N, C-alpha and C positions, 0 to 999 in steps of 0.2 A: 799392292805393296798391306799386308797385313797382319793383324798380331800371329800370332804361332803357340795355337793350341796344342795341347797332349795327358793325357792319361798314363802312367806305365801302371799295365797289367802287373807283372812277375810284380811289382813296389804294393801294390793293389794285396795281393796272390798271398806276399808274405806279412801285412799286416792282420789281413783275416788267420794267419795262423798265430804272430803276435800278443791277441787280442784274446787267444784260447789256449794258446800259454799263460799268458798273466794272470786267466781267471782260473784257471785247471777244469774250464767247461765248453762243451760243446759249441760251435756258431752259429745261428743263424745271422744271414747276410737281411739284411736291410735295401729293398733296392725298388724301395715306391717313388712315386713319380720321373718311370722310365727311366730307374739306377740315379738318380740324381741327377737326371738331365743326360747323360753320359752314355744312354741306350743301356736294355737291356740285351743287347747280342755281345759287348763288349763287358763287361761285373757278371756275365754266368762264363766268359770264357776265362776269366781272369778268376771266376773261385768256382767251378767243377769241383767238386775234388778235396776242394781244402773248405769245405763247409757243409756245417745240415744242414739246410737247404735254405729257403729265402722266405723275405717278408715282402705282400707285399698290399698294395692302399684296400682295394677296390677288387670285385670278380668281373673288373672291364682287366684292370691291370694282371690280374692273374691266367689269360687267357692270351695276355698279350706275350706273357712272360714262358709258355704253354711254347710256345714257338724254340722255344731255345734249350726249354732240359725244363726231362719229368721230375727231376730232386722236388722231395718230403716240401710243402709251402702253410705259407699262416696267411689270412686276409684278419689283417687289425682292422678294416670299418665294417659299420654297420654289408649286411650282406641282403638283400629281398628275399622275401619267400620263397617268393619263385625259380629265385636260382640259390637255393646252398643243394639241390642235386645236381648243379652241376660242378656246384666250385669241391662236393666229396666227391665225385664222382675222377676228375682233375688232381687227387690227389692229395689234396691242400684238404688245411681243415678251418672253422669258422670260429669267430664267438659265437657263443648261444645264450637267450635272455629271454625265453620265454618260453611257455608251453606247445607253443605251435610250431617253432626249431627245435623244441623237444620231439616232436614227435615226426616228422620226416628226418632225422638224423636215427632216429632211432630207426624207421621205416628200412631207409635206406642199408643199415647193418644186419640189421636180419635178414635182409636178402640179399648182403654179400658175404655169411656167413663170417660176421668179425666180434669182434667187442666190443656195444659203446664208449667211443670213446671222442670225448668233445672240450671243447679248450669253453670256458669262462673268464671275463674279467672283470677287476674289481675297477671301480669312475673315481678316481680319483679328483677329477676337475671337471669342469664345465666343456662339451667339444668332445669327451674323448671317448671313445667308446667304452662301455662295458655299466654294471648295475650296479647301486648302491649297498649296503650293507643291508636298510630296511628291503631292495630289493632281491638280495640274493638271501635273505631267509623265508622266503616266500617261494624262489624258483630251486631251495635245498633239497624241500618233502619229494618235488616233482621228478630231479636229478637222483632220489635214490630211489623213489619209487621205479622209474625204467632199469635203473640198478647200472647206470652210469658212471662210469670213471673220467677225473676231469687234471687237466690243466688249467689251475687258476694263474691268470698273469695279471698284470695289470701297469701303468705308464706311471714312473715315479719319474712329477714334469714341471719342480723349482724344487731344486739343491737347497733351498735357506730351508724345505719343510720337507724334507725328504723323513726325518724321523717321523713323523707325523703322518706323514703316506702310512709309512712302512710298519705304524702299533695298524691300519685300518684295515692292509692283505694280512697282517696277523688273525685279528680280530674277523674274520670272509673262513680264515682256514677254522679258528673252533666256532664259526659258522655246519662250515661242512662235515665237522667231525662230530658235532651235538646228532646231526642226523644222520652219519656214519654215509657221507658221503665218499667211495677213496679218490684219494689226491694220488695221482702217478706226477707228474711234473708240478711245478710254478716255476712259471717268467715273470720275472722283476727288471732284469737290469738293460740299460738298453748306454749309450757309447758315453757318454759323460758323467751318471751315474756312477757306471764300474770303473770312471777314468777317477773321479772323489773317492772314491774306497770302502761302495758299496756292492761287499760280493753275497748275492744270496741266488737260490733258484737253481736250478737243474741245469740250464743252458740261459744263454748271452741274446741278445740282438745289434749287431753292428752292424751301422748304417754308414752316419758321417768318419768314424773311424778306421773307415778300410781306405778313405783316404787318405786316412793319418793327423787327423782332430782327434787329441782327446782331453780339451778343454787347458788346455796349458801343464798339466801333470805330462812325468819322465814314464813313458813306457815302453821298454825294452824292444827294438822289433822296428817298434812303430815309425811310419818315415809319410814324407810328406807325398804321391801319387799325379798331384796335377802340378802341371806348365801352363803358364802361361809369359812368350817371350815375345818383345815390341819392337818395330825393327827400329835403330837410331837414325833419323830423316837429319839432323843435321844436327855439331855442334855449334854454338855463339856467342860472344863476348859481353854483354848487357852493363849496363850503369847499373847503380845506385839510383830510384826510383820511377823504374821503367816496372808499369802494369805486362801482366801475363795475361790472354786471353779475353773473353771476355766478364767483366768487370774482376780478373783472375789475383793474384798474389803481386805486390807492390814489391821491388827487391829494396829491404835494408841496402848491401851495401852491391859495391860492384861484384856480381858473378859468372860465371862461366856455364851456361845454360841446352841441360839438352834435351832435342824434341825432338818425341814419340811418337811414333805409330800405334794410338792405340787409345781408349777415351770408354764412358760407359758406356756410348753405342755399340763397344766389344765385352762386355758387362763389367768390368774393369770400376770400382765406385768411389763414383764421384767427390764421395767424404773424407779421399784419404785424399785430397790438399791439401796443403800447408800442414802436413804430417809429416814429419824425420825430415828427408831432400825430394819428395815432392811440392811440385811449386804451383803448378794444375793441371785440370783434370776436363775436360773438353767431350766434348759428343764424341772426334776417336782422334783425339790428339792429346796428349798428356806432354807435361815442360819438369822434368827434376833437372837436381844441381846436378854437375857434369862430376864432383868430385866425386859420384856412384858408380864411376862404368870404367872398366881401362880403359888406358891410350888406343886399347884393337877393336875395341868391341865393337862392333855394326847389331845389336843387339842388348835387352835391357830384363833382365830377370824376374817380373816383378814373381813370379811364384815358379821353383821348383823344384828338384830331389834336397836338395838343403835349408826349403826353406822351410818355417814353422808355419802352416792354416792359421792355425791359431791365435797367435800372432798377429798376419796378414786381417785377422776377421777383427781383429780387441782394434787397429788402427783406425779399418773403415766404418768400426762400429755398427759392425753388422755380426748376425748368428753365420754363424761362419758352415750351418748346413745352406744358407741363401749363398756365400758365397761359394758353394761347393755347384750349389744347383745352379744358379746363374750360368759360368763358367757351362759347367757341361753341355747346356741350351745355348749359349752362343754360341758354340761349337762346334755344334752338327748343325745348330743353321744355314753356318757360314760354308758350310761345307768341308770345310780344314777337321780335319778327324787326326791326329797322329795317335795310336795307341802300340806302343810300345809290350 
């Protein structure tokens, strides 16, 4: 008897279309970390034809993605010089940041009789791919000399400084204009900035939003696609002062408690303990107040299509990306995959 994981692929498809309608822009599906742990195969099955293309973290992920789709892709992280041709051959766009990379891309474009088109990123925070404004100013003349068209992109890494990061992006556009580098497209918005009202660019990157996260905003048509249901093992009445689990919650009053087969070993955040009706979260077992259950319930729904991923993540004090990826990895590790 184990927890039951599920991913509703029809909801994933509907979410992708809902985000596109909300932004009035095409969606690139972010499927890095092997589809947030749920697998490239499942995500492509849900998204093929509903999105413009895919985003992966690196060249290795691109290779894995190509077993399931030939659709256009972009590589968000840095690509080693010796693997640039491999990425371009795979109908994917890397981000370029120096002359050596540009020369390889230019030679590849000439050999394929294509106009040189490259992605260039603007770095808004440490540890993200991209160039500073100073580095872009040095690279722009080389882009112009190569007659390159570019897609300029960035990460909006922190909503509290989004205005500052957008100004940085606008300064980057001015630099490219100064050197007469044609900008074919711009890529700024991912799930949470878009949901918060930042609607800029010629496409959008949606990752955790495919699973139903919005940061708490109401986005028409977006629902939770992730399911986590725990078997109810027994329901017991306990008196005030009873402790639950290893150093667990002490009951403040007589309570009816439901013991569930789910714990942090199954991807359930231990930090949910003592929130709402959750009394205890152990490695494989959890306890909740039985008032959370119907009289005939044999399972307890931690997450289902009626739930809010964002509210669940807030209650756990965890990033919603972590919640989705942890559950996906646990589902696949357990070999318990229910893809609807």
